[in-house]
Biopython code that builds the backbone (N, CA, C, O; Angstrom):
import numpy as np
from Bio.PDB.StructureBuilder import StructureBuilder

atoms = [
    (1, "MET", "N", (133.794, 78.447, -34.688)),
    (1, "MET", "CA", (133.804, 79.642, -33.866)),
    (1, "MET", "C", (134.076, 79.303, -32.412)),
    (1, "MET", "O", (134.766, 80.052, -31.720)),
    (2, "ASP", "N", (133.544, 78.183, -31.938)),
    (2, "ASP", "CA", (133.747, 77.792, -30.547)),
    (2, "ASP", "C", (135.195, 77.407, -30.264)),
    (2, "ASP", "O", (135.665, 77.559, -29.136)),
    (3, "SER", "N", (135.898, 76.917, -31.263)),
    (3, "SER", "CA", (137.284, 76.504, -31.022)),
    (3, "SER", "C", (138.247, 77.683, -31.098)),
    (3, "SER", "O", (139.378, 77.574, -30.625)),
    (4, "ILE", "N", (137.836, 78.795, -31.672)),
    (4, "ILE", "CA", (138.703, 79.965, -31.794)),
    (4, "ILE", "C", (138.744, 80.753, -30.483)),
    (4, "ILE", "O", (139.787, 81.311, -30.143)),
    (5, "ALA", "N", (137.665, 80.811, -29.761)),
    (5, "ALA", "CA", (137.597, 81.604, -28.533)),
    (5, "ALA", "C", (138.607, 81.155, -27.483)),
    (5, "ALA", "O", (139.306, 82.004, -26.931)),
    (6, "PRO", "N", (138.720, 79.852, -27.178)),
    (6, "PRO", "CA", (139.730, 79.456, -26.187)),
    (6, "PRO", "C", (141.159, 79.739, -26.640)),
    (6, "PRO", "O", (142.021, 80.068, -25.826)),
    (7, "ILE", "N", (141.401, 79.611, -27.931)),
    (7, "ILE", "CA", (142.740, 79.897, -28.449)),
    (7, "ILE", "C", (143.039, 81.392, -28.316)),
    (7, "ILE", "O", (144.147, 81.778, -27.942)),
    (8, "ALA", "N", (142.054, 82.220, -28.622)),
    (8, "ALA", "CA", (142.240, 83.666, -28.499)),
    (8, "ALA", "C", (142.465, 84.066, -27.045)),
    (8, "ALA", "O", (143.319, 84.905, -26.758)),
    (9, "VAL", "N", (141.708, 83.475, -26.131)),
    (9, "VAL", "CA", (141.878, 83.778, -24.709)),
    (9, "VAL", "C", (143.268, 83.365, -24.237)),
    (9, "VAL", "O", (143.929, 84.118, -23.523)),
    (10, "CYS", "N", (143.713, 82.180, -24.630)),
    (10, "CYS", "CA", (145.061, 81.725, -24.248)),
    (10, "CYS", "C", (146.134, 82.644, -24.833)),
    (10, "CYS", "O", (147.108, 82.974, -24.156)),
    (11, "PHE", "N", (145.955, 83.055, -26.086)),
    (11, "PHE", "CA", (146.914, 83.966, -26.704)),
    (11, "PHE", "C", (146.980, 85.284, -25.938)),
    (11, "PHE", "O", (148.064, 85.792, -25.653)),
    (12, "ILE", "N", (145.820, 85.827, -25.611)),
    (12, "ILE", "CA", (145.785, 87.097, -24.885)),
    (12, "ILE", "C", (146.412, 86.954, -23.508)),
    (12, "ILE", "O", (147.185, 87.816, -23.091)),
    (13, "LEU", "N", (146.093, 85.873, -22.790)),
    (13, "LEU", "CA", (146.605, 85.696, -21.427)),
    (13, "LEU", "C", (148.099, 85.429, -21.389)),
    (13, "LEU", "O", (148.808, 85.996, -20.557)),
    (14, "PHE", "N", (148.589, 84.568, -22.285)),
    (14, "PHE", "CA", (149.979, 84.129, -22.171)),
    (14, "PHE", "C", (150.953, 84.892, -23.058)),
    (14, "PHE", "O", (152.165, 84.799, -22.862)),
    (15, "ILE", "N", (150.448, 85.640, -24.022)),
    (15, "ILE", "CA", (151.349, 86.409, -24.875)),
    (15, "ILE", "C", (151.036, 87.896, -24.812)),
    (15, "ILE", "O", (151.945, 88.709, -24.646)),
    (16, "GLY", "N", (149.778, 88.262, -24.942)),
    (16, "GLY", "CA", (149.398, 89.673, -24.996)),
    (16, "GLY", "C", (149.670, 90.422, -23.707)),
    (16, "GLY", "O", (150.309, 91.474, -23.720)),
    (17, "VAL", "N", (149.190, 89.886, -22.592)),
    (17, "VAL", "CA", (149.358, 90.583, -21.305)),
    (17, "VAL", "C", (150.826, 90.697, -20.901)),
    (17, "VAL", "O", (151.262, 91.792, -20.545)),
    (18, "PRO", "N", (151.616, 89.604, -20.942)),
    (18, "PRO", "CA", (153.044, 89.779, -20.600)),
    (18, "PRO", "C", (153.763, 90.737, -21.545)),
    (18, "PRO", "O", (154.650, 91.478, -21.121)),
    (19, "TRP", "N", (153.389, 90.727, -22.820)),
    (19, "TRP", "CA", (154.013, 91.621, -23.782)),
    (19, "TRP", "C", (153.747, 93.077, -23.393)),
    (19, "TRP", "O", (154.658, 93.903, -23.426)),
    (20, "ILE", "N", (152.512, 93.391, -23.028)),
    (20, "ILE", "CA", (152.179, 94.756, -22.616)),
    (20, "ILE", "C", (152.948, 95.139, -21.354)),
    (20, "ILE", "O", (153.514, 96.230, -21.286)),
    (21, "PHE", "N", (152.976, 94.254, -20.350)),
    (21, "PHE", "CA", (153.709, 94.549, -19.115)),
    (21, "PHE", "C", (155.187, 94.776, -19.393)),
    (21, "PHE", "O", (155.765, 95.745, -18.902)),
    (22, "LEU", "N", (155.803, 93.899, -20.171)),
    (22, "LEU", "CA", (157.228, 94.051, -20.466)),
    (22, "LEU", "C", (157.500, 95.319, -21.276)),
    (22, "LEU", "O", (158.521, 95.977, -21.074)),
    (23, "HIS", "N", (156.609, 95.658, -22.174)),
    (23, "HIS", "CA", (156.782, 96.883, -22.955)),
    (23, "HIS", "C", (156.807, 98.105, -22.041)),
    (23, "HIS", "O", (157.701, 98.945, -22.149)),
    (24, "TYR", "N", (155.831, 98.205, -21.145)),
    (24, "TYR", "CA", (155.764, 99.386, -20.290)),
    (24, "TYR", "C", (156.844, 99.389, -19.221)),
    (24, "TYR", "O", (157.279, 100.461, -18.801)),
    (25, "ILE", "N", (157.286, 98.233, -18.772)),
    (25, "ILE", "CA", (158.412, 98.179, -17.825)),
    (25, "ILE", "C", (159.670, 98.701, -18.512)),
    (25, "ILE", "O", (160.439, 99.456, -17.917)),
    (26, "THR", "N", (159.881, 98.297, -19.772)),
    (26, "THR", "CA", (161.044, 98.773, -20.521)),
    (26, "THR", "C", (160.969, 100.287, -20.730)),
    (26, "THR", "O", (161.971, 100.985, -20.574)),
    (27, "GLN", "N", (159.797, 100.793, -21.080)),
    (27, "GLN", "CA", (159.630, 102.231, -21.251)),
    (27, "GLN", "C", (159.888, 102.975, -19.947)),
    (27, "GLN", "O", (160.502, 104.042, -19.947)),
    (28, "TRP", "N", (159.424, 102.418, -18.847)),
    (28, "TRP", "CA", (159.605, 103.041, -17.542)),
    (28, "TRP", "C", (161.087, 103.101, -17.185)),
    (28, "TRP", "O", (161.561, 104.110, -16.662)),
    (29, "LYS", "N", (161.821, 102.022, -17.466)),
    (29, "LYS", "CA", (163.253, 102.009, -17.145)),
    (29, "LYS", "C", (164.033, 102.984, -18.015)),
    (29, "LYS", "O", (165.010, 103.578, -17.560)),
    (30, "LYS", "N", (163.608, 103.152, -19.262)),
    (30, "LYS", "CA", (164.292, 104.106, -20.137)),
    (30, "LYS", "C", (164.135, 105.533, -19.643)),
    (30, "LYS", "O", (165.072, 106.327, -19.726)),
    (31, "SER", "N", (162.976, 105.858, -19.139)),
    (31, "SER", "CA", (162.701, 107.235, -18.741)),
    (31, "SER", "C", (162.846, 107.460, -17.246)),
    (31, "SER", "O", (162.302, 108.432, -16.722)),
    (32, "SER", "N", (163.554, 106.602, -16.551)),
    (32, "SER", "CA", (163.679, 106.751, -15.098)),
    (32, "SER", "C", (164.610, 107.885, -14.698)),
    (32, "SER", "O", (164.532, 108.370, -13.569)),
    (33, "GLY", "N", (165.488, 108.317, -15.595)),
    (33, "GLY", "CA", (166.420, 109.389, -15.269)),
    (33, "GLY", "C", (165.833, 110.751, -15.568)),
    (33, "GLY", "O", (164.796, 110.862, -16.221)),
    (34, "ILE", "N", (166.495, 111.777, -15.091)),
    (34, "ILE", "CA", (166.072, 113.155, -15.341)),
    (34, "ILE", "C", (166.725, 113.618, -16.637)),
    (34, "ILE", "O", (167.929, 113.451, -16.831)),
    (35, "SER", "N", (165.930, 114.195, -17.511)),
    (35, "SER", "CA", (166.478, 114.686, -18.768)),
    (35, "SER", "C", (167.270, 115.970, -18.525)),
    (35, "SER", "O", (167.176, 116.583, -17.462)),
    (36, "ALA", "N", (168.039, 116.358, -19.516)),
    (36, "ALA", "CA", (168.851, 117.575, -19.395)),
    (36, "ALA", "C", (167.956, 118.806, -19.251)),
    (36, "ALA", "O", (168.278, 119.732, -18.506)),
    (37, "ALA", "N", (166.840, 118.809, -19.963)),
    (37, "ALA", "CA", (165.920, 119.944, -19.868)),
    (37, "ALA", "C", (165.308, 120.022, -18.469)),
    (37, "ALA", "O", (165.164, 121.109, -17.909)),
    (38, "ASP", "N", (164.950, 118.870, -17.909)),
    (38, "ASP", "CA", (164.403, 118.859, -16.556)),
    (38, "ASP", "C", (165.439, 119.327, -15.539)),
    (38, "ASP", "O", (165.121, 120.067, -14.609)),
    (39, "GLU", "N", (166.665, 118.892, -15.723)),
    (39, "GLU", "CA", (167.740, 119.301, -14.807)),
    (39, "GLU", "C", (167.967, 120.806, -14.884)),
    (39, "GLU", "O", (168.176, 121.461, -13.862)),
    (40, "HIS", "N", (167.927, 121.351, -16.090)),
    (40, "HIS", "CA", (168.098, 122.797, -16.271)),
    (40, "HIS", "C", (166.942, 123.554, -15.609)),
    (40, "HIS", "O", (167.156, 124.582, -14.966)),
    (41, "LEU", "N", (165.736, 123.048, -15.767)),
    (41, "LEU", "CA", (164.572, 123.678, -15.156)),
    (41, "LEU", "C", (164.681, 123.655, -13.628)),
    (41, "LEU", "O", (164.340, 124.635, -12.965)),
    (42, "ILE", "N", (165.149, 122.550, -13.078)),
    (42, "ILE", "CA", (165.323, 122.442, -11.620)),
    (42, "ILE", "C", (166.349, 123.456, -11.136)),
    (42, "ILE", "O", (166.159, 124.079, -10.092)),
    (43, "GLU", "N", (167.436, 123.626, -11.884)),
    (43, "GLU", "CA", (168.446, 124.619, -11.506)),
    (43, "GLU", "C", (167.871, 126.034, -11.524)),
    (43, "GLU", "O", (168.132, 126.828, -10.621)),
    (44, "GLU", "N", (167.086, 126.343, -12.559)),
    (44, "GLU", "CA", (166.465, 127.669, -12.632)),
    (44, "GLU", "C", (165.504, 127.894, -11.474)),
    (44, "GLU", "O", (165.482, 128.972, -10.881)),
    (45, "LEU", "N", (164.712, 126.881, -11.153)),
    (45, "LEU", "CA", (163.776, 127.001, -10.036)),
    (45, "LEU", "C", (164.508, 127.179, -8.710)),
    (45, "LEU", "O", (164.055, 127.932, -7.848)),
    (46, "TYR", "N", (165.634, 126.491, -8.541)),
    (46, "TYR", "CA", (166.423, 126.627, -7.322)),
    (46, "TYR", "C", (166.985, 128.042, -7.203)),
    (46, "TYR", "O", (166.951, 128.645, -6.130)),
    (47, "GLU", "N", (167.502, 128.564, -8.316)),
    (47, "GLU", "CA", (168.030, 129.927, -8.298)),
    (47, "GLU", "C", (166.927, 130.935, -7.986)),
    (47, "GLU", "O", (167.143, 131.878, -7.225)),
    (48, "SER", "N", (165.755, 130.739, -8.569)),
    (48, "SER", "CA", (164.623, 131.639, -8.293)),
    (48, "SER", "C", (164.226, 131.567, -6.827)),
    (48, "SER", "O", (163.927, 132.589, -6.208)),
    (49, "ALA", "N", (164.224, 130.359, -6.272)),
    (49, "ALA", "CA", (163.870, 130.199, -4.861)),
    (49, "ALA", "C", (164.889, 130.903, -3.966)),
    (49, "ALA", "O", (164.512, 131.518, -2.968)),
    (50, "CYS", "N", (166.164, 130.821, -4.308)),
    (50, "CYS", "CA", (167.201, 131.510, -3.522)),
    (50, "CYS", "C", (167.018, 133.025, -3.587)),
    (50, "CYS", "O", (167.135, 133.713, -2.573)),
    (51, "LYS", "N", (166.732, 133.538, -4.776)),
    (51, "LYS", "CA", (166.511, 134.982, -4.913)),
    (51, "LYS", "C", (165.293, 135.428, -4.118)),
    (51, "LYS", "O", (165.319, 136.466, -3.456)),
    (52, "LEU", "N", (164.232, 134.642, -4.185)),
    (52, "LEU", "CA", (163.027, 134.996, -3.430)),
    (52, "LEU", "C", (163.284, 134.960, -1.928)),
    (52, "LEU", "O", (162.749, 135.780, -1.182)),
    (53, "GLU", "N", (164.098, 134.015, -1.489)),
    (53, "GLU", "CA", (164.425, 133.942, -0.066)),
    (53, "GLU", "C", (165.217, 135.181, 0.364)),
    (53, "GLU", "O", (164.970, 135.742, 1.431)),
    (54, "GLU", "N", (166.168, 135.599, -0.473)),
    (54, "GLU", "CA", (166.932, 136.806, -0.158)),
    (54, "GLU", "C", (166.018, 138.033, -0.106)),
    (54, "GLU", "O", (166.161, 138.878, 0.779)),
    (55, "ARG", "N", (165.086, 138.130, -1.048)),
    (55, "ARG", "CA", (164.153, 139.259, -1.062)),
    (55, "ARG", "C", (163.278, 139.260, 0.188)),
    (55, "ARG", "O", (163.035, 140.309, 0.785)),
    (56, "LEU", "N", (162.811, 138.084, 0.574)),
    (56, "LEU", "CA", (161.975, 137.985, 1.765)),
    (56, "LEU", "C", (162.750, 138.400, 3.009)),
    (56, "LEU", "O", (162.207, 139.092, 3.870)),
    (57, "GLN", "N", (163.998, 137.992, 3.116)),
    (57, "GLN", "CA", (164.813, 138.387, 4.265)),
    (57, "GLN", "C", (165.032, 139.899, 4.275)),
    (57, "GLN", "O", (165.021, 140.526, 5.335)),
    (58, "THR", "N", (165.231, 140.481, 3.096)),
    (58, "THR", "CA", (165.403, 141.931, 3.006)),
    (58, "THR", "C", (164.141, 142.650, 3.454)),
    (58, "THR", "O", (164.203, 143.615, 4.217)),
    (59, "ILE", "N", (162.993, 142.174, 2.975)),
    (59, "ILE", "CA", (161.718, 142.786, 3.373)),
    (59, "ILE", "C", (161.509, 142.659, 4.878)),
    (59, "ILE", "O", (161.050, 143.605, 5.519)),
    (60, "GLU", "N", (161.838, 141.513, 5.444)),
    (60, "GLU", "CA", (161.679, 141.329, 6.890)),
    (60, "GLU", "C", (162.575, 142.293, 7.662)),
    (60, "GLU", "O", (162.164, 142.852, 8.679)),
    (61, "ARG", "N", (163.816, 142.488, 7.169)),
    (61, "ARG", "CA", (164.713, 143.434, 7.840)),
    (61, "ARG", "C", (164.181, 144.859, 7.745)),
    (61, "ARG", "O", (164.253, 145.610, 8.717)),
    (62, "ILE", "N", (163.648, 145.241, 6.587)),
    (62, "ILE", "CA", (163.096, 146.589, 6.418)),
    (62, "ILE", "C", (161.910, 146.800, 7.347)),
    (62, "ILE", "O", (161.800, 147.836, 8.003)),
    (63, "ILE", "N", (161.027, 145.815, 7.398)),
    (63, "ILE", "CA", (159.853, 145.924, 8.273)),
    (63, "ILE", "C", (160.277, 145.989, 9.737)),
    (63, "ILE", "O", (159.714, 146.764, 10.510)),
    (64, "ALA", "N", (161.256, 145.192, 10.119)),
    (64, "ALA", "CA", (161.731, 145.226, 11.505)),
    (64, "ALA", "C", (162.356, 146.574, 11.824)),
    (64, "ALA", "O", (162.168, 147.107, 12.917)),
    (65, "ALA", "N", (163.106, 147.132, 10.863)),
    (65, "ALA", "CA", (163.729, 148.435, 11.093)),
    (65, "ALA", "C", (162.675, 149.531, 11.190)),
    (65, "ALA", "O", (162.785, 150.432, 12.021)),
    (66, "GLU", "N", (161.659, 149.452, 10.343)),
    (66, "GLU", "CA", (160.583, 150.444, 10.415)),
    (66, "GLU", "C", (159.803, 150.322, 11.720)),
    (66, "GLU", "O", (159.395, 151.330, 12.296)),
    (67, "LYS", "N", (159.599, 149.113, 12.178)),
    (67, "LYS", "CA", (158.882, 148.909, 13.439)),
    (67, "LYS", "C", (159.686, 149.472, 14.604)),
    (67, "LYS", "O", (159.139, 150.132, 15.487)),
    (68, "ASP", "N", (160.995, 149.203, 14.596)),
    (68, "ASP", "CA", (161.849, 149.749, 15.659)),
    (68, "ASP", "C", (161.852, 151.278, 15.611)),
    (68, "ASP", "O", (161.827, 151.940, 16.648)),
    (69, "SER", "N", (161.883, 151.822, 14.414)),
    (69, "SER", "CA", (161.891, 153.270, 14.256)),
    (69, "SER", "C", (160.571, 153.873, 14.752)),
    (69, "SER", "O", (160.564, 154.897, 15.433)),
    (70, "SER", "N", (159.471, 153.231, 14.405)),
    (70, "SER", "CA", (158.183, 153.761, 14.860)),
    (70, "SER", "C", (158.019, 153.574, 16.373)),
    (70, "SER", "O", (157.399, 154.414, 17.025)),
    (71, "ASP", "N", (158.557, 152.500, 16.940)),
    (71, "ASP", "CA", (158.525, 152.311, 18.385)),
    (71, "ASP", "C", (159.339, 153.378, 19.091)),
    (71, "ASP", "O", (158.936, 153.881, 20.140)),
    (72, "ASN", "N", (160.485, 153.727, 18.520)),
    (72, "ASN", "CA", (161.295, 154.794, 19.125)),
    (72, "ASN", "C", (160.614, 156.145, 19.032)),
    (72, "ASN", "O", (160.713, 156.950, 19.958)),
    (73, "ASN", "N", (159.926, 156.409, 17.935)),
    (73, "ASN", "CA", (159.199, 157.685, 17.784)),
    (73, "ASN", "C", (158.066, 157.766, 18.790)),
    (73, "ASN", "O", (157.811, 158.837, 19.342)),
    (74, "ILE", "N", (157.394, 156.680, 19.035)),
    (74, "ILE", "CA", (156.313, 156.658, 19.999)),
    (74, "ILE", "C", (156.859, 156.886, 21.398)),
    (74, "ILE", "O", (156.272, 157.639, 22.175)),
    (75, "ASN", "N", (157.967, 156.248, 21.726)),
    (75, "ASN", "CA", (158.564, 156.398, 23.052)),
    (75, "ASN", "C", (159.099, 157.807, 23.263)),
    (75, "ASN", "O", (159.050, 158.312, 24.385)),
    (76, "LEU", "N", (159.614, 158.466, 22.206)),
    (76, "LEU", "CA", (160.131, 159.823, 22.333)),
    (76, "LEU", "C", (159.008, 160.837, 22.543)),
    (76, "LEU", "O", (159.198, 161.854, 23.210)),
    (77, "SER", "N", (157.855, 160.556, 21.978)),
    (77, "SER", "CA", (156.765, 161.513, 22.084)),
    (77, "SER", "C", (156.090, 161.468, 23.444)),
    (77, "SER", "O", (155.355, 162.394, 23.788)),
    (78, "LYS", "N", (156.305, 160.458, 24.201)),
    (78, "LYS", "CA", (155.681, 160.338, 25.540)),
    (78, "LYS", "C", (156.379, 161.154, 26.534)),
    (78, "LYS", "O", (155.992, 161.171, 27.702)),
]
sb = StructureBuilder()
sb.init_structure("model")
sb.init_model(0)
sb.init_chain("A")
sb.init_seg("    ")
for serial, (resi, resn, name, xyz) in enumerate(atoms, 1):
    if name == "N":
        sb.init_residue(resn, " ", resi, " ")
    sb.init_atom(name, np.array(xyz, "f"), 0.0, 1.0, " ", f" {name:<3s}", serial, name[0])
structure = sb.get_structure()
C-alpha cells in the first residue's frame, strides 16, 4: 500500500493534471467563435435597439412639441 501512493501521486501530477488542462484548453479553442444562433440573436437585439432608439427620439420630439405648445398658450394668456 505504501508503494502505490507515490505512484498514484506521480500519475496524477504528471499525467492527470496536464490531461485535464489540455482537454479544457482544446474545448475553449473550439468554442471561441460565435455560433450562428448567437450571431442571429445579436442581429435581432441590434435591430430592437435601433427601433427603441427611434421610438425614444419620437417621444422626445412629441414632448418637446407639447412643451413648446403649452409655453405658447401660457404666453398668449398673459
